[in-house]
VOSEVO-918988 format. One record per residue (C-alpha): residue number from 1; residue in three letters; x negated, y, z negated. Coordinates in steps of 0.1 Angstrom, whole numbers, plus 5000, padded with zeros to 4 digits. Layout:
REM VOSEVO-918988
PT seq type east north   up
PT NUM  ala    X     Y    Z
...
END
This chain:
REM VOSEVO-918988
PT seq type east north   up
PT   1  unk 7513  0807 5285
PT   2  unk 7520  0794 5250
PT   3  unk 7517  0757 5243
PT   4  unk 7554  0756 5234
PT   5  unk 7563  0761 5270
PT   6  unk 7555  0724 5276
PT   7  unk 7585  0714 5254
PT   8  unk 7614  0713 5278
PT   9  unk 7648  0720 5262
PT  10  unk 7633  0718 5226
PT  11  unk 7637  0754 5214
PT  12  unk 7646  0745 5178
PT  13  unk 7617  0721 5175
PT  14  unk 7593  0746 5190
PT  15  unk 7604  0772 5164
PT  16  unk 7598  0747 5136
PT  17  unk 7564  0737 5148
PT  18  unk 7554  0773 5154
PT  19  unk 7563  0782 5118
PT  20  unk 7542  0752 5105
PT  21  unk 7513  0763 5127
PT  22  unk 7515  0798 5113
PT  23  unk 7514  0784 5077
PT  24  unk 7485  0761 5086
PT  25  unk 7466  0791 5101
PT  26  unk 7472  0811 5069
PT  27  unk 7458  0782 5048
PT  28  unk 7426  0780 5070
PT  29  unk 7422  0818 5068
PT  30  unk 7426  0819 5030
PT  31  unk 7401  0791 5026
PT  32  unk 7376  0810 5048
PT  33  unk 7379  0842 5029
PT  34  unk 7382  0827 4994
PT  35  unk 7417  0840 4990
PT  36  unk 7443  0818 4972
PT  37  unk 7463  0795 4996
PT  38  unk 7499  0804 5004
PT  39  unk 7523  0792 4976
PT  40  unk 7550  0781 5000
PT  41  unk 7543  0763 5033
PT  42  unk 7562  0744 5060
PT  43  unk 7530  0726 5069
PT  44  unk 7523  0690 5058
PT  45  unk 7497  0664 5064
PT  46  unk 7518  0638 5084
PT  47  unk 7544  0642 5111
PT  48  unk 7566  0617 5129
PT  49  unk 7579  0627 5163
PT  50  unk 7609  0607 5176
PT  51  unk 7632  0610 5205
PT  52  unk 7644  0592 5236
PT  53  unk 7621  0582 5264
PT  54  unk 7612  0613 5285
PT  55  unk 7620  0638 5259
PT  56  unk 7584  0647 5254
PT  57  unk 7573  0632 5221
PT  58  unk 7536  0630 5230
PT  59  unk 7537  0665 5246
PT  60  unk 7552  0680 5215
PT  61  unk 7526  0664 5193
PT  62  unk 7498  0675 5215
PT  63  unk 7512  0711 5217
PT  64  unk 7513  0711 5179
PT  65  unk 7477  0698 5178
PT  66  unk 7467  0727 5201
PT  67  unk 7484  0753 5179
PT  68  unk 7466  0739 5148
PT  69  unk 7432  0744 5167
PT  70  unk 7441  0778 5182
PT  71  unk 7413  0804 5178
PT  72  unk 7430  0832 5196
PT  73  unk 7421  0867 5181
PT  74  unk 7458  0876 5185
PT  75  unk 7465  0856 5153
PT  76  unk 7449  0883 5132
PT  77  unk 7474  0908 5147
PT  78  unk 7504  0887 5138
PT  79  unk 7505  0865 5169
PT  80  unk 7517  0829 5167
PT  81  unk 7490  0802 5170
PT  82  unk 7492  0782 5202
PT  83  unk 7483  0808 5228
PT  84  unk 7475  0781 5254
PT  85  unk 7444  0800 5267
PT  86  unk 7417  0799 5240
PT  87  unk 7391  0771 5238
PT  88  unk 7408  0754 5209
PT  89  unk 7442  0752 5227
PT  90  unk 7427  0743 5261
PT  91  unk 7405  0715 5249
PT  92  unk 7432  0701 5226
PT  93  unk 7457  0700 5255
PT  94  unk 7433  0682 5279
PT  95  unk 7421  0658 5253
PT  96  unk 7384  0669 5249
PT  97  unk 7386  0687 5215
PT  98  unk 7361  0672 5190
PT  99  unk 7387  0673 5162
PT 100  unk 7417  0659 5180
PT 101  unk 7416  0621 5183
PT 102  unk 7442  0603 5203
PT 103  unk 7451  0566 5200
PT 104  unk 7475  0547 5223
PT 105  unk 7483  0510 5229
PT 106  unk 7460  0494 5255
PT 107  unk 7484  0465 5259
PT 108  unk 7515  0455 5239
PT 109  unk 7500  0466 5205
PT 110  unk 7477  0490 5188
PT 111  unk 7452  0466 5173
PT 112  unk 7433  0472 5141
PT 113  unk 7401  0473 5161
PT 114  unk 7415  0502 5181
PT 115  unk 7423  0521 5149
PT 116  unk 7392  0514 5129
PT 117  unk 7370  0543 5141
PT 118  unk 7399  0567 5141
PT 119  unk 7409  0560 5106
PT 120  unk 7373  0564 5095
PT 121  unk 7371  0597 5113
PT 122  unk 7403  0609 5096
PT 123  unk 7384  0610 5063
PT 124  unk 7357  0634 5077
PT 125  unk 7357  0672 5077
PT 126  unk 7366  0689 5110
PT 127  unk 7337  0700 5130
PT 128  unk 7351  0734 5137
PT 129  unk 7363  0741 5102
PT 130  unk 7400  0740 5111
PT 131  unk 7419  0707 5112
PT 132  unk 7411  0670 5119
PT 133  unk 7441  0659 5140
PT 134  unk 7449  0623 5146
PT 135  unk 7475  0617 5173
PT 136  unk 7491  0581 5175
PT 137  unk 7510  0580 5208
PT 138  unk 7527  0546 5204
PT 139  unk 7533  0543 5166
PT 140  unk 7560  0517 5173
PT 141  unk 7533  0494 5187
PT 142  unk 7511  0493 5156
PT 143  unk 7507  0457 5145
PT 144  unk 7505  0447 5108
PT 145  unk 7468  0453 5104
PT 146  unk 7466  0486 5122
PT 147  unk 7498  0498 5104
PT 148  unk 7482  0490 5071
PT 149  unk 7451  0510 5080
PT 150  unk 7473  0540 5090
PT 151  unk 7493  0537 5058
PT 152  unk 7462  0539 5036
PT 153  unk 7450  0570 5055
PT 154  unk 7484  0587 5053
PT 155  unk 7487  0579 5016
PT 156  unk 7454  0595 5007
PT 157  unk 7445  0620 5034
PT 158  unk 7416  0643 5035
PT 159  unk 7425  0679 5028
PT 160  unk 7421  0691 5064
PT 161  unk 7435  0660 5082
PT 162  unk 7468  0660 5100
PT 163  unk 7485  0628 5113
PT 164  unk 7509  0631 5143
PT 165  unk 7528  0598 5150
PT 166  unk 7551  0594 5180
PT 167  unk 7578  0567 5182
PT 168  unk 7612  0563 5198
PT 169  unk 7630  0563 5165
PT 170  unk 7623  0562 5127
PT 171  unk 7633  0526 5126
PT 172  unk 7604  0517 5148
PT 173  unk 7579  0528 5121
PT 174  unk 7572  0510 5088
PT 175  unk 7593  0525 5060
PT 176  unk 7562  0530 5039
PT 177  unk 7546  0551 5067
PT 178  unk 7577  0571 5077
PT 179  unk 7585  0580 5041
PT 180  unk 7552  0599 5039
PT 181  unk 7558  0618 5072
PT 182  unk 7579  0649 5080
PT 183  unk 7604  0637 5106
PT 184  unk 7611  0658 5137
PT 185  unk 7635  0645 5164
PT 186  unk 7635  0656 5200
PT 187  unk 7667  0656 5222
PT 188  unk 7671  0646 5258
PT 189  unk 7663  0677 5278
PT 190  unk 7692  0692 5298
PT 191  unk 7691  0685 5335
PT 192  unk 7689  0722 5343
PT 193  unk 7659  0727 5320
PT 194  unk 7640  0699 5337
PT 195  unk 7648  0712 5372
PT 196  unk 7637  0747 5362
PT 197  unk 7604  0732 5349
PT 198  unk 7598  0714 5382
PT 199  unk 7605  0746 5402
PT 200  unk 7583  0768 5380
PT 201  unk 7554  0745 5372
PT 202  unk 7552  0722 5402
PT 203  unk 7566  0744 5430
PT 204  unk 7593  0718 5439
PT 205  unk 7621  0730 5462
PT 206  unk 7652  0737 5441
PT 207  unk 7674  0712 5458
PT 208  unk 7648  0684 5453
PT 209  unk 7641  0695 5417
PT 210  unk 7678  0693 5408
PT 211  unk 7682  0659 5425
PT 212  unk 7652  0645 5407
PT 213  unk 7663  0658 5373
PT 214  unk 7698  0645 5378
PT 215  unk 7686  0611 5390
PT 216  unk 7663  0606 5360
PT 217  unk 7689  0620 5335
PT 218  unk 7665  0644 5319
PT 219  unk 7634  0622 5317
PT 220  unk 7607  0648 5324
PT 221  unk 7578  0626 5335
PT 222  unk 7600  0604 5358
PT 223  unk 7616  0635 5372
PT 224  unk 7582  0650 5381
PT 225  unk 7570  0617 5396
PT 226  unk 7602  0615 5417
PT 227  unk 7600  0651 5428
PT 228  unk 7564  0651 5438
PT 229  unk 7557  0615 5450
PT 230  unk 7573  0603 5482
PT 231  unk 7564  0567 5474
PT 232  unk 7584  0570 5441
PT 233  unk 7614  0582 5460
PT 234  unk 7611  0554 5485
PT 235  unk 7608  0529 5457
PT 236  unk 7639  0542 5439
PT 237  unk 7659  0541 5472
PT 238  unk 7649  0504 5475
PT 239  unk 7660  0497 5439
PT 240  unk 7694  0513 5444
PT 241  unk 7701  0490 5474
PT 242  unk 7694  0459 5452
PT 243  unk 7730  0455 5440
PT 244  unk 7741  0450 5476
PT 245  unk 7716  0422 5482
PT 246  unk 7728  0398 5455
PT 247  unk 7753  0379 5476
PT 248  unk 7737  0345 5471
PT 249  unk 7710  0328 5450
PT 250  unk 7683  0333 5476
PT 251  unk 7690  0370 5477
PT 252  unk 7688  0372 5439
PT 253  unk 7654  0354 5439
PT 254  unk 7640  0375 5467
PT 255  unk 7651  0408 5451
PT 256  unk 7635  0397 5418
PT 257  unk 7602  0388 5435
PT 258  unk 7601  0422 5454
PT 259  unk 7607  0441 5422
PT 260  unk 7579  0423 5404
PT 261  unk 7555  0426 5433
PT 262  unk 7562  0464 5437
PT 263  unk 7555  0469 5400
PT 264  unk 7523  0449 5403
PT 265  unk 7512  0470 5433
PT 266  unk 7519  0502 5413
PT 267  unk 7498  0488 5384
PT 268  unk 7469  0479 5408
PT 269  unk 7469  0514 5424
PT 270  unk 7470  0532 5391
PT 271  unk 7443  0510 5376
PT 272  unk 7417  0506 5403
PT 273  unk 7402  0541 5402
PT 274  unk 7403  0544 5364
PT 275  unk 7388  0510 5358
PT 276  unk 7360  0516 5383
PT 277  unk 7351  0548 5365
PT 278  unk 7353  0532 5330
PT 279  unk 7331  0503 5341
PT 280  unk 7304  0526 5356
PT 281  unk 7304  0548 5325
PT 282  unk 7300  0518 5302
PT 283  unk 7272  0504 5323
PT 284  unk 7254  0537 5322
PT 285  unk 7259  0539 5284
PT 286  unk 7244  0504 5280
PT 287  unk 7213  0514 5300
PT 288  unk 7220  0496 5333
PT 289  unk 7204  0513 5363
PT 290  unk 7225  0522 5392
PT 291  unk 7234  0489 5409
PT 292  unk 7211  0471 5386
PT 293  unk 7215  0443 5360
PT 294  unk 7229  0448 5325
PT 295  unk 7205  0446 5296
PT 296  unk 7205  0413 5277
PT 297  unk 7231  0410 5250
PT 298  unk 7257  0434 5265
PT 299  unk 7278  0409 5284
PT 300  unk 7302  0407 5254
PT 301  unk 7308  0445 5255
PT 302  unk 7316  0443 5292
PT 303  unk 7340  0413 5286
PT 304  unk 7358  0433 5260
PT 305  unk 7363  0462 5284
PT 306  unk 7376  0438 5311
PT 307  unk 7401  0423 5286
PT 308  unk 7413  0457 5276
PT 309  unk 7418  0467 5313
PT 310  unk 7438  0435 5319
PT 311  unk 7461  0442 5290
PT 312  unk 7466  0478 5301
PT 313  unk 7473  0467 5337
PT 314  unk 7500  0443 5324
PT 315  unk 7515  0471 5303
PT 316  unk 7515  0495 5333
PT 317  unk 7533  0468 5354
PT 318  unk 7559  0464 5327
PT 319  unk 7563  0502 5325
PT 320  unk 7568  0504 5363
PT 321  unk 7594  0476 5361
PT 322  unk 7611  0495 5333
PT 323  unk 7615  0526 5355
PT 324  unk 7632  0504 5381
PT 325  unk 7655  0489 5354
PT 326  unk 7664  0524 5342
PT 327  unk 7673  0533 5378
PT 328  unk 7695  0503 5380
PT 329  unk 7712  0512 5347
PT 330  unk 7719  0546 5360
PT 331  unk 7734  0531 5391
PT 332  unk 7759  0509 5372
PT 333  unk 7767  0538 5349
PT 334  unk 7778  0557 5379
PT 335  unk 7798  0527 5391
PT 336  unk 7816  0526 5358
PT 337  unk 7823  0563 5360
PT 338  unk 7840  0558 5394
PT 339  unk 7859  0528 5381
PT 340  unk 7872  0549 5352
PT 341  unk 7883  0576 5376
PT 342  unk 7857  0603 5373
PT 343  unk 7831  0617 5396
PT 344  unk 7816  0642 5370
PT 345  unk 7779  0641 5365
PT 346  unk 7770  0612 5389
PT 347  unk 7733  0607 5388
PT 348  unk 7729  0589 5421
PT 349  unk 7749  0610 5446
PT 350  unk 7725  0599 5473
PT 351  unk 7738  0563 5470
PT 352  unk 7775  0572 5468
PT 353  unk 7785  0547 5495
PT 354  unk 7769  0518 5476
PT 355  unk 7784  0531 5443
PT 356  unk 7819  0531 5458
PT 357  unk 7816  0497 5474
PT 358  unk 7804  0481 5441
PT 359  unk 7831  0500 5421
PT 360  unk 7858  0488 5445
PT 361  unk 7847  0451 5445
PT 362  unk 7843  0447 5408
PT 363  unk 7859  0456 5374
PT 364  unk 7848  0478 5345
PT 365  unk 7843  0447 5324
PT 366  unk 7819  0432 5350
PT 367  unk 7800  0465 5352
PT 368  unk 7795  0465 5314
PT 369  unk 7782  0429 5316
PT 370  unk 7758  0440 5343
PT 371  unk 7745  0469 5322
PT 372  unk 7740  0444 5293
PT 373  unk 7721  0421 5316
PT 374  unk 7697  0449 5325
PT 375  unk 7692  0457 5288
PT 376  unk 7685  0421 5280
PT 377  unk 7659  0420 5308
PT 378  unk 7642  0451 5292
PT 379  unk 7642  0434 5258
PT 380  unk 7627  0402 5273
PT 381  unk 7599  0422 5289
PT 382  unk 7592  0439 5256
PT 383  unk 7588  0405 5241
PT 384  unk 7562  0396 5267
PT 385  unk 7585  0372 5287
PT 386  unk 7570  0365 5321
PT 387  unk 7582  0394 5343
PT 388  unk 7594  0373 5372
PT 389  unk 7613  0349 5349
PT 390  unk 7630  0379 5331
PT 391  unk 7639  0397 5364
PT 392  unk 7653  0365 5380
PT 393  unk 7675  0359 5351
PT 394  unk 7687  0395 5354
PT 395  unk 7695  0394 5391
PT 396  unk 7714  0361 5387
PT 397  unk 7735  0378 5359
PT 398  unk 7741  0408 5381
PT 399  unk 7754  0385 5408
PT 400  unk 7777  0367 5384
PT 401  unk 7791  0400 5370
END
């Protein structure tokens, strides 16, 4: 199965990346045989992947990284790099390839300390003789210091280094960085393409797959979570009942507290297993015996890990809240559609009674103000406003209309 199959509804982009991977492979082959490099090439040293949430920016970048590391013998027979089965493809896709380094924000930012070793590695030769690939998953979260480090590396790259940056839009990346990258933009995958993926890859029943794809409006990861996790479906059903619970101030405050508590519980469940494994691995690396004391002078390293885990847990909580806010936005979008006299492409057909009740009891203008209140809450969370404060302000605004 080629790596490009992971890109849902991105046929044009897949063809562009496949062409670049072929040219990159020709460059590596020419260097190995002493032949002159190709005169014309669609390959370049830095790429910027943009697109809406759920479109698969990171998946596209990782698929491209796998194609650059592909060692399938079919390439010599004219096959396209990116077979998906060889050691190069497999290890790049699962994140264990020695020459594919991935950097993501632990908390709200990618700090210079997180980038330092990666930038240093970008100037070294690849261990396997093909490409040194640096994947930055949250390029919009680079702070000033880490962005400057990336800029220097992108300005003067090593001959076999490729930078793959992912961000929601080009405006989220410094002009000095994006001007040195080839920009590729992903589109929101069609609902049918997402449903087909869930049926083929995850074995989801067709009816559930279409309902999940429609409810998440083409967001691949959220659709998979909704289709395969009963808890996620129960959580979404609770969120869609929230607009009916805002009859008084007490109801608004209770609803806000429940949303924040649910997000915190999600964060705790996702973090506990990972954090325990990270802690044990670090203790072992520092030389601590099983269940024994840490060597002297290592307390600072453990404290740094704990701080990183706290930052990541806060981010996971905000991400979980954001999923709930997206569900609310979809709810009010459907309300607006009903108020404007159309039932086409409703995302939340399982909550039609609530949709019709809210649509009947309010106006399109009030619905638009409510959508704006949800957007304001998301922006406040992105600015690190206390989650409960931001959500309480939102629920009060939803009540006021």
